[in-house]
PyMOL Python script that loads the backbone (N, CA, C, O; Angstrom):
from pymol import cmd

cmd.read_pdbstr("""\
ATOM      1  N   MET A   1      79.165 127.074 117.828  1.00  0.00           N
ATOM      2  CA  MET A   1      78.983 126.113 116.756  1.00  0.00           C
ATOM      3  C   MET A   1      80.352 125.636 116.278  1.00  0.00           C
ATOM      4  O   MET A   1      81.254 126.451 116.083  1.00  0.00           O
ATOM      5  N   THR A   2      80.519 124.328 116.085  1.00  0.00           N
ATOM      6  CA  THR A   2      81.802 123.786 115.653  1.00  0.00           C
ATOM      7  C   THR A   2      81.786 123.555 114.156  1.00  0.00           C
ATOM      8  O   THR A   2      80.741 123.296 113.559  1.00  0.00           O
ATOM      9  N   ASP A   3      82.971 123.655 113.559  1.00  0.00           N
ATOM     10  CA  ASP A   3      83.106 123.384 112.135  1.00  0.00           C
ATOM     11  C   ASP A   3      83.130 121.879 111.903  1.00  0.00           C
ATOM     12  O   ASP A   3      83.668 121.125 112.714  1.00  0.00           O
ATOM     13  N   ALA A   4      82.552 121.456 110.805  1.00  0.00           N
ATOM     14  CA  ALA A   4      82.563 120.045 110.452  1.00  0.00           C
ATOM     15  C   ALA A   4      83.971 119.637 110.029  1.00  0.00           C
ATOM     16  O   ALA A   4      84.703 120.430 109.437  1.00  0.00           O
ATOM     17  N   VAL A   5      84.343 118.406 110.333  1.00  0.00           N
ATOM     18  CA  VAL A   5      85.636 117.888 109.913  1.00  0.00           C
ATOM     19  C   VAL A   5      85.611 117.738 108.404  1.00  0.00           C
ATOM     20  O   VAL A   5      84.639 117.245 107.830  1.00  0.00           O
ATOM     21  N   LYS A   6      86.691 118.169 107.768  1.00  0.00           N
ATOM     22  CA  LYS A   6      86.774 118.101 106.308  1.00  0.00           C
ATOM     23  C   LYS A   6      87.978 117.278 105.898  1.00  0.00           C
ATOM     24  O   LYS A   6      88.842 116.972 106.719  1.00  0.00           O
ATOM     25  N   GLY A   7      88.030 116.924 104.635  1.00  0.00           N
ATOM     26  CA  GLY A   7      89.163 116.191 104.095  1.00  0.00           C
ATOM     27  C   GLY A   7      89.153 114.729 104.526  1.00  0.00           C
ATOM     28  O   GLY A   7      88.121 114.196 104.934  1.00  0.00           O
ATOM     29  N   PRO A   8      90.324 114.086 104.428  1.00  0.00           N
ATOM     30  CA  PRO A   8      90.408 112.654 104.750  1.00  0.00           C
ATOM     31  C   PRO A   8      89.886 112.297 106.135  1.00  0.00           C
ATOM     32  O   PRO A   8      89.295 111.232 106.316  1.00  0.00           O
ATOM     33  N   ALA A   9      90.095 113.173 107.116  1.00  0.00           N
ATOM     34  CA  ALA A   9      89.671 112.871 108.485  1.00  0.00           C
ATOM     35  C   ALA A   9      88.162 112.727 108.611  1.00  0.00           C
ATOM     36  O   ALA A   9      87.677 112.134 109.575  1.00  0.00           O
ATOM     37  N   SER A  10      87.418 113.257 107.661  1.00  0.00           N
ATOM     38  CA  SER A  10      85.958 113.124 107.720  1.00  0.00           C
ATOM     39  C   SER A  10      85.511 111.673 107.572  1.00  0.00           C
ATOM     40  O   SER A  10      84.391 111.328 107.949  1.00  0.00           O
ATOM     41  N   TYR A  11      86.373 110.827 107.029  1.00  0.00           N
ATOM     42  CA  TYR A  11      86.064 109.407 106.855  1.00  0.00           C
ATOM     43  C   TYR A  11      86.331 108.576 108.116  1.00  0.00           C
ATOM     44  O   TYR A  11      85.825 107.460 108.238  1.00  0.00           O
ATOM     45  N   PHE A  12      87.118 109.112 109.051  1.00  0.00           N
ATOM     46  CA  PHE A  12      87.616 108.297 110.145  1.00  0.00           C
ATOM     47  C   PHE A  12      86.541 107.648 111.015  1.00  0.00           C
ATOM     48  O   PHE A  12      86.691 106.474 111.355  1.00  0.00           O
ATOM     49  N   PRO A  13      85.472 108.339 111.393  1.00  0.00           N
ATOM     50  CA  PRO A  13      84.445 107.648 112.202  1.00  0.00           C
ATOM     51  C   PRO A  13      83.838 106.439 111.486  1.00  0.00           C
ATOM     52  O   PRO A  13      83.613 105.399 112.106  1.00  0.00           O
ATOM     53  N   SER A  14      83.574 106.571 110.196  1.00  0.00           N
ATOM     54  CA  SER A  14      82.977 105.438 109.475  1.00  0.00           C
ATOM     55  C   SER A  14      83.991 104.324 109.260  1.00  0.00           C
ATOM     56  O   SER A  14      83.617 103.152 109.222  1.00  0.00           O
ATOM     57  N   ILE A  15      85.272 104.670 109.119  1.00  0.00           N
ATOM     58  CA  ILE A  15      86.309 103.644 108.974  1.00  0.00           C
ATOM     59  C   ILE A  15      86.412 102.822 110.262  1.00  0.00           C
ATOM     60  O   ILE A  15      86.463 101.593 110.218  1.00  0.00           O
ATOM     61  N   GLU A  16      86.442 103.503 111.400  1.00  0.00           N
ATOM     62  CA  GLU A  16      86.512 102.781 112.674  1.00  0.00           C
ATOM     63  C   GLU A  16      85.298 101.882 112.867  1.00  0.00           C
ATOM     64  O   GLU A  16      85.430 100.745 113.319  1.00  0.00           O
ATOM     65  N   LYS A  17      84.131 102.384 112.530  1.00  0.00           N
ATOM     66  CA  LYS A  17      82.905 101.598 112.698  1.00  0.00           C
ATOM     67  C   LYS A  17      82.880 100.397 111.760  1.00  0.00           C
ATOM     68  O   LYS A  17      82.557  99.288 112.185  1.00  0.00           O
ATOM     69  N   LYS A  18      83.217 100.605 110.495  1.00  0.00           N
ATOM     70  CA  LYS A  18      83.119  99.535 109.504  1.00  0.00           C
ATOM     71  C   LYS A  18      84.167  98.447 109.693  1.00  0.00           C
ATOM     72  O   LYS A  18      83.865  97.263 109.537  1.00  0.00           O
ATOM     73  N   TYR A  19      85.411  98.838 110.031  1.00  0.00           N
ATOM     74  CA  TYR A  19      86.495  97.863 110.078  1.00  0.00           C
ATOM     75  C   TYR A  19      86.891  97.445 111.489  1.00  0.00           C
ATOM     76  O   TYR A  19      87.749  96.578 111.656  1.00  0.00           O
ATOM     77  N   GLY A  20      86.278  98.049 112.505  1.00  0.00           N
ATOM     78  CA  GLY A  20      86.449  97.600 113.882  1.00  0.00           C
ATOM     79  C   GLY A  20      87.811  97.838 114.512  1.00  0.00           C
ATOM     80  O   GLY A  20      88.166  97.179 115.490  1.00  0.00           O
ATOM     81  N   GLN A  21      88.570  98.764 113.968  1.00  0.00           N
ATOM     82  CA  GLN A  21      89.885  99.079 114.517  1.00  0.00           C
ATOM     83  C   GLN A  21      89.990 100.593 114.705  1.00  0.00           C
ATOM     84  O   GLN A  21      89.397 101.356 113.943  1.00  0.00           O
ATOM     85  N   PRO A  22      90.747 101.032 115.725  1.00  0.00           N
ATOM     86  CA  PRO A  22      90.952 102.474 115.890  1.00  0.00           C
ATOM     87  C   PRO A  22      91.837 103.006 114.764  1.00  0.00           C
ATOM     88  O   PRO A  22      92.558 102.238 114.127  1.00  0.00           O
ATOM     89  N   MET A  23      91.787 104.280 114.522  1.00  0.00           N
ATOM     90  CA  MET A  23      92.558 104.866 113.429  1.00  0.00           C
ATOM     91  C   MET A  23      94.051 104.654 113.592  1.00  0.00           C
ATOM     92  O   MET A  23      94.763 104.508 112.598  1.00  0.00           O
ATOM     93  N   ASN A  24      94.540 104.634 114.820  1.00  0.00           N
ATOM     94  CA  ASN A  24      95.973 104.404 115.012  1.00  0.00           C
ATOM     95  C   ASN A  24      96.428 103.070 114.449  1.00  0.00           C
ATOM     96  O   ASN A  24      97.569 102.948 114.004  1.00  0.00           O
ATOM     97  N   HIS A  25      95.570 102.078 114.459  1.00  0.00           N
ATOM     98  CA  HIS A  25      95.886 100.782 113.848  1.00  0.00           C
ATOM     99  C   HIS A  25      96.199 100.967 112.371  1.00  0.00           C
ATOM    100  O   HIS A  25      97.200 100.452 111.873  1.00  0.00           O
ATOM    101  N   TRP A  26      95.344 101.701 111.673  1.00  0.00           N
ATOM    102  CA  TRP A  26      95.516 101.929 110.227  1.00  0.00           C
ATOM    103  C   TRP A  26      96.697 102.853 109.954  1.00  0.00           C
ATOM    104  O   TRP A  26      97.442 102.649 108.996  1.00  0.00           O
ATOM    105  N   PHE A  27      96.864 103.868 110.796  1.00  0.00           N
ATOM    106  CA  PHE A  27      98.004 104.772 110.633  1.00  0.00           C
ATOM    107  C   PHE A  27      99.311 103.995 110.742  1.00  0.00           C
ATOM    108  O   PHE A  27     100.238 104.228 109.966  1.00  0.00           O
ATOM    109  N   ASP A  28      99.390 103.075 111.698  1.00  0.00           N
ATOM    110  CA  ASP A  28     100.608 102.291 111.895  1.00  0.00           C
ATOM    111  C   ASP A  28     100.915 101.417 110.684  1.00  0.00           C
ATOM    112  O   ASP A  28     102.080 101.251 110.320  1.00  0.00           O
ATOM    113  N   ILE A  29      99.901 100.866 110.067  1.00  0.00           N
ATOM    114  CA  ILE A  29     100.112 100.056 108.859  1.00  0.00           C
ATOM    115  C   ILE A  29     100.700 100.918 107.751  1.00  0.00           C
ATOM    116  O   ILE A  29     101.646 100.511 107.077  1.00  0.00           O
ATOM    117  N   VAL A  30     100.144 102.102 107.566  1.00  0.00           N
ATOM    118  CA  VAL A  30     100.662 102.999 106.527  1.00  0.00           C
ATOM    119  C   VAL A  30     102.101 103.402 106.847  1.00  0.00           C
ATOM    120  O   VAL A  30     102.963 103.375 105.968  1.00  0.00           O
ATOM    121  N   LYS A  31     102.359 103.772 108.091  1.00  0.00           N
ATOM    122  CA  LYS A  31     103.710 104.184 108.483  1.00  0.00           C
ATOM    123  C   LYS A  31     104.730 103.068 108.265  1.00  0.00           C
ATOM    124  O   LYS A  31     105.871 103.331 107.886  1.00  0.00           O
ATOM    125  N   ALA A  32     104.322 101.835 108.501  1.00  0.00           N
ATOM    126  CA  ALA A  32     105.217 100.690 108.320  1.00  0.00           C
ATOM    127  C   ALA A  32     105.508 100.420 106.849  1.00  0.00           C
ATOM    128  O   ALA A  32     106.421  99.661 106.522  1.00  0.00           O
ATOM    129  N   ASN A  33     104.734 101.038 105.964  1.00  0.00           N
ATOM    130  CA  ASN A  33     104.901 100.806 104.527  1.00  0.00           C
ATOM    131  C   ASN A  33     105.260 102.076 103.765  1.00  0.00           C
ATOM    132  O   ASN A  33     104.994 102.180 102.568  1.00  0.00           O
ATOM    133  N   ARG A  34     105.863 103.040 104.457  1.00  0.00           N
ATOM    134  CA  ARG A  34     106.225 104.318 103.825  1.00  0.00           C
ATOM    135  C   ARG A  34     107.182 104.161 102.655  1.00  0.00           C
ATOM    136  O   ARG A  34     107.311 105.073 101.839  1.00  0.00           O
ATOM    137  N   ASP A  35     107.853 103.023 102.559  1.00  0.00           N
ATOM    138  CA  ASP A  35     108.767 102.792 101.447  1.00  0.00           C
ATOM    139  C   ASP A  35     108.019 102.533 100.137  1.00  0.00           C
ATOM    140  O   ASP A  35     108.621 102.570  99.063  1.00  0.00           O
ATOM    141  N   LEU A  36     106.708 102.271 100.220  1.00  0.00           N
ATOM    142  CA  LEU A  36     105.886 102.041  99.037  1.00  0.00           C
ATOM    143  C   LEU A  36     105.291 103.363  98.550  1.00  0.00           C
ATOM    144  O   LEU A  36     105.234 104.344  99.291  1.00  0.00           O
ATOM    145  N   LYS A  37     104.853 103.369  97.300  1.00  0.00           N
ATOM    146  CA  LYS A  37     104.162 104.538  96.748  1.00  0.00           C
ATOM    147  C   LYS A  37     102.752 104.603  97.306  1.00  0.00           C
ATOM    148  O   LYS A  37     102.213 103.611  97.797  1.00  0.00           O
ATOM    149  N   HIS A  38     102.167 105.785  97.220  1.00  0.00           N
ATOM    150  CA  HIS A  38     100.817 106.034  97.738  1.00  0.00           C
ATOM    151  C   HIS A  38      99.837 104.946  97.298  1.00  0.00           C
ATOM    152  O   HIS A  38      99.194 104.313  98.134  1.00  0.00           O
ATOM    153  N   MET A  39      99.723 104.733  96.000  1.00  0.00           N
ATOM    154  CA  MET A  39      98.735 103.775  95.498  1.00  0.00           C
ATOM    155  C   MET A  39      99.088 102.332  95.832  1.00  0.00           C
ATOM    156  O   MET A  39      98.198 101.483  95.879  1.00  0.00           O
ATOM    157  N   GLU A  40     100.352 102.036  96.064  1.00  0.00           N
ATOM    158  CA  GLU A  40     100.737 100.694  96.497  1.00  0.00           C
ATOM    159  C   GLU A  40     100.243 100.437  97.921  1.00  0.00           C
ATOM    160  O   GLU A  40      99.816  99.329  98.244  1.00  0.00           O
ATOM    161  N   ILE A  41     100.302 101.458  98.762  1.00  0.00           N
ATOM    162  CA  ILE A  41      99.792 101.307 100.130  1.00  0.00           C
ATOM    163  C   ILE A  41      98.271 101.188 100.097  1.00  0.00           C
ATOM    164  O   ILE A  41      97.697 100.385 100.832  1.00  0.00           O
ATOM    165  N   VAL A  42      97.621 101.977  99.255  1.00  0.00           N
ATOM    166  CA  VAL A  42      96.168 101.873  99.099  1.00  0.00           C
ATOM    167  C   VAL A  42      95.803 100.450  98.680  1.00  0.00           C
ATOM    168  O   VAL A  42      94.883  99.851  99.236  1.00  0.00           O
ATOM    169  N   SER A  43      96.514  99.922  97.716  1.00  0.00           N
ATOM    170  CA  SER A  43      96.254  98.561  97.238  1.00  0.00           C
ATOM    171  C   SER A  43      96.446  97.538  98.347  1.00  0.00           C
ATOM    172  O   SER A  43      95.673  96.585  98.456  1.00  0.00           O
ATOM    173  N   LYS A  44      97.462  97.728  99.163  1.00  0.00           N
ATOM    174  CA  LYS A  44      97.726  96.818 100.291  1.00  0.00           C
ATOM    175  C   LYS A  44      96.548  96.818 101.272  1.00  0.00           C
ATOM    176  O   LYS A  44      96.107  95.756 101.712  1.00  0.00           O
ATOM    177  N   LEU A  45      96.043  97.999 101.611  1.00  0.00           N
ATOM    178  CA  LEU A  45      94.895  98.077 102.516  1.00  0.00           C
ATOM    179  C   LEU A  45      93.668  97.407 101.894  1.00  0.00           C
ATOM    180  O   LEU A  45      92.895  96.746 102.587  1.00  0.00           O
ATOM    181  N   LYS A  46      93.500  97.582 100.605  1.00  0.00           N
ATOM    182  CA  LYS A  46      92.347  96.989  99.920  1.00  0.00           C
ATOM    183  C   LYS A  46      92.451  95.467  99.853  1.00  0.00           C
ATOM    184  O   LYS A  46      91.474  94.768 100.119  1.00  0.00           O
ATOM    185  N   THR A  47      93.617  94.955  99.503  1.00  0.00           N
ATOM    186  CA  THR A  47      93.745  93.504  99.315  1.00  0.00           C
ATOM    187  C   THR A  47      93.929  92.748 100.623  1.00  0.00           C
ATOM    188  O   THR A  47      93.365  91.668 100.799  1.00  0.00           O
ATOM    189  N   GLU A  48      94.710  93.304 101.540  1.00  0.00           N
ATOM    190  CA  GLU A  48      95.008  92.583 102.781  1.00  0.00           C
ATOM    191  C   GLU A  48      93.991  92.825 103.886  1.00  0.00           C
ATOM    192  O   GLU A  48      93.926  92.057 104.846  1.00  0.00           O
ATOM    193  N   HIS A  49      93.189  93.893 103.760  1.00  0.00           N
ATOM    194  CA  HIS A  49      92.254  94.232 104.834  1.00  0.00           C
ATOM    195  C   HIS A  49      90.829  94.458 104.321  1.00  0.00           C
ATOM    196  O   HIS A  49      89.960  94.905 105.069  1.00  0.00           O
ATOM    197  N   ALA A  50      90.596  94.147 103.044  1.00  0.00           N
ATOM    198  CA  ALA A  50      89.270  94.273 102.420  1.00  0.00           C
ATOM    199  C   ALA A  50      88.659  95.667 102.612  1.00  0.00           C
ATOM    200  O   ALA A  50      87.455  95.815 102.817  1.00  0.00           O
ATOM    201  N   MET A  51      89.517  96.672 102.540  1.00  0.00           N
ATOM    202  CA  MET A  51      89.072  98.049 102.724  1.00  0.00           C
ATOM    203  C   MET A  51      88.659  98.632 101.379  1.00  0.00           C
ATOM    204  O   MET A  51      89.258  98.328 100.348  1.00  0.00           O
ATOM    205  N   GLY A  52      87.639  99.465 101.401  1.00  0.00           N
ATOM    206  CA  GLY A  52      87.207 100.141 100.194  1.00  0.00           C
ATOM    207  C   GLY A  52      88.240 101.165  99.745  1.00  0.00           C
ATOM    208  O   GLY A  52      89.044 101.641 100.547  1.00  0.00           O
ATOM    209  N   HIS A  53      88.214 101.500  98.462  1.00  0.00           N
ATOM    210  CA  HIS A  53      89.199 102.407  97.897  1.00  0.00           C
ATOM    211  C   HIS A  53      89.179 103.785  98.558  1.00  0.00           C
ATOM    212  O   HIS A  53      90.235 104.317  98.901  1.00  0.00           O
ATOM    213  N   GLY A  54      88.014 104.360  98.737  1.00  0.00           N
ATOM    214  CA  GLY A  54      87.912 105.693  99.326  1.00  0.00           C
ATOM    215  C   GLY A  54      88.464 105.757 100.735  1.00  0.00           C
ATOM    216  O   GLY A  54      89.168 106.701 101.094  1.00  0.00           O
ATOM    217  N   HIS A  55      88.147 104.758 101.525  1.00  0.00           N
ATOM    218  CA  HIS A  55      88.660 104.712 102.902  1.00  0.00           C
ATOM    219  C   HIS A  55      90.179 104.534 102.913  1.00  0.00           C
ATOM    220  O   HIS A  55      90.888 105.234 103.635  1.00  0.00           O
ATOM    221  N   ALA A  56      90.666 103.603 102.116  1.00  0.00           N
ATOM    222  CA  ALA A  56      92.106 103.360 102.061  1.00  0.00           C
ATOM    223  C   ALA A  56      92.846 104.606 101.579  1.00  0.00           C
ATOM    224  O   ALA A  56      93.868 104.980 102.154  1.00  0.00           O
ATOM    225  N   ASN A  57      92.347 105.237 100.547  1.00  0.00           N
ATOM    226  CA  ASN A  57      92.993 106.428 100.004  1.00  0.00           C
ATOM    227  C   ASN A  57      93.009 107.567 101.028  1.00  0.00           C
ATOM    228  O   ASN A  57      94.001 108.287 101.138  1.00  0.00           O
ATOM    229  N   ALA A  58      91.929 107.730 101.767  1.00  0.00           N
ATOM    230  CA  ALA A  58      91.851 108.782 102.781  1.00  0.00           C
ATOM    231  C   ALA A  58      92.897 108.572 103.874  1.00  0.00           C
ATOM    232  O   ALA A  58      93.553 109.524 104.296  1.00  0.00           O
ATOM    233  N   ILE A  59      93.054 107.341 104.328  1.00  0.00           N
ATOM    234  CA  ILE A  59      94.032 107.040 105.375  1.00  0.00           C
ATOM    235  C   ILE A  59      95.447 107.310 104.878  1.00  0.00           C
ATOM    236  O   ILE A  59      96.238 107.960 105.562  1.00  0.00           O
ATOM    237  N   VAL A  60      95.761 106.811 103.693  1.00  0.00           N
ATOM    238  CA  VAL A  60      97.109 106.975 103.151  1.00  0.00           C
ATOM    239  C   VAL A  60      97.419 108.455 102.936  1.00  0.00           C
ATOM    240  O   VAL A  60      98.497 108.921 103.305  1.00  0.00           O
ATOM    241  N   ALA A  61      96.500 109.180 102.354  1.00  0.00           N
ATOM    242  CA  ALA A  61      96.720 110.615 102.118  1.00  0.00           C
ATOM    243  C   ALA A  61      96.967 111.346 103.428  1.00  0.00           C
ATOM    244  O   ALA A  61      97.874 112.174 103.518  1.00  0.00           O
ATOM    245  N   TYR A  62      96.180 111.051 104.427  1.00  0.00           N
ATOM    246  CA  TYR A  62      96.308 111.704 105.729  1.00  0.00           C
ATOM    247  C   TYR A  62      97.679 111.445 106.351  1.00  0.00           C
ATOM    248  O   TYR A  62      98.345 112.371 106.813  1.00  0.00           O
ATOM    249  N   VAL A  63      98.090 110.187 106.357  1.00  0.00           N
ATOM    250  CA  VAL A  63      99.357 109.829 106.994  1.00  0.00           C
ATOM    251  C   VAL A  63     100.540 110.400 106.205  1.00  0.00           C
ATOM    252  O   VAL A  63     101.459 110.964 106.798  1.00  0.00           O
ATOM    253  N   LEU A  64     100.525 110.262 104.897  1.00  0.00           N
ATOM    254  CA  LEU A  64     101.658 110.724 104.106  1.00  0.00           C
ATOM    255  C   LEU A  64     101.808 112.241 104.107  1.00  0.00           C
ATOM    256  O   LEU A  64     102.885 112.757 103.806  1.00  0.00           O
ATOM    257  N   LYS A  65     100.750 112.950 104.437  1.00  0.00           N
ATOM    258  CA  LYS A  65     100.839 114.411 104.553  1.00  0.00           C
ATOM    259  C   LYS A  65     101.204 114.840 105.972  1.00  0.00           C
ATOM    260  O   LYS A  65     101.201 116.031 106.282  1.00  0.00           O
ATOM    261  N   GLY A  66     101.516 113.876 106.830  1.00  0.00           N
ATOM    262  CA  GLY A  66     101.977 114.183 108.180  1.00  0.00           C
ATOM    263  C   GLY A  66     100.873 114.329 109.204  1.00  0.00           C
ATOM    264  O   GLY A  66     101.113 114.843 110.296  1.00  0.00           O
ATOM    265  N   GLY A  67      99.678 113.893 108.880  1.00  0.00           N
ATOM    266  CA  GLY A  67      98.556 114.061 109.794  1.00  0.00           C
ATOM    267  C   GLY A  67      98.523 113.104 110.963  1.00  0.00           C
ATOM    268  O   GLY A  67      97.743 113.308 111.893  1.00  0.00           O
ATOM    269  N   ALA A  68      99.332 112.078 110.950  1.00  0.00           N
ATOM    270  CA  ALA A  68      99.269 111.082 112.019  1.00  0.00           C
ATOM    271  C   ALA A  68     100.595 110.990 112.772  1.00  0.00           C
ATOM    272  O   ALA A  68     100.968 109.923 113.258  1.00  0.00           O
ATOM    273  N   GLU A  69     101.286 112.091 112.861  1.00  0.00           N
ATOM    274  CA  GLU A  69     102.602 112.077 113.541  1.00  0.00           C
ATOM    275  C   GLU A  69     102.458 112.112 115.023  1.00  0.00           C
ATOM    276  O   GLU A  69     103.458 112.105 115.741  1.00  0.00           O
TER     277      GLU A  69
END
""", "prot")
cmd.dss("prot")
cmd.show_as("cartoon", "prot")
cmd.util.cbc("prot")
cmd.orient("prot")
């Protein structure tokens, strides 16, 4: 039996399905904006890519904690 994915990564399948891009696409956007604060990057994903707050926050948290290296 496998453990369920927890934390920000648990959102990734629905993010890929809803927004039509692989996670690396979103990770690259966050990495390109590391000079901004966490919530500024979340806002960028929301305004420029029409992403919901929960999805945007999950991606940013994951990348900034080193999960997409």
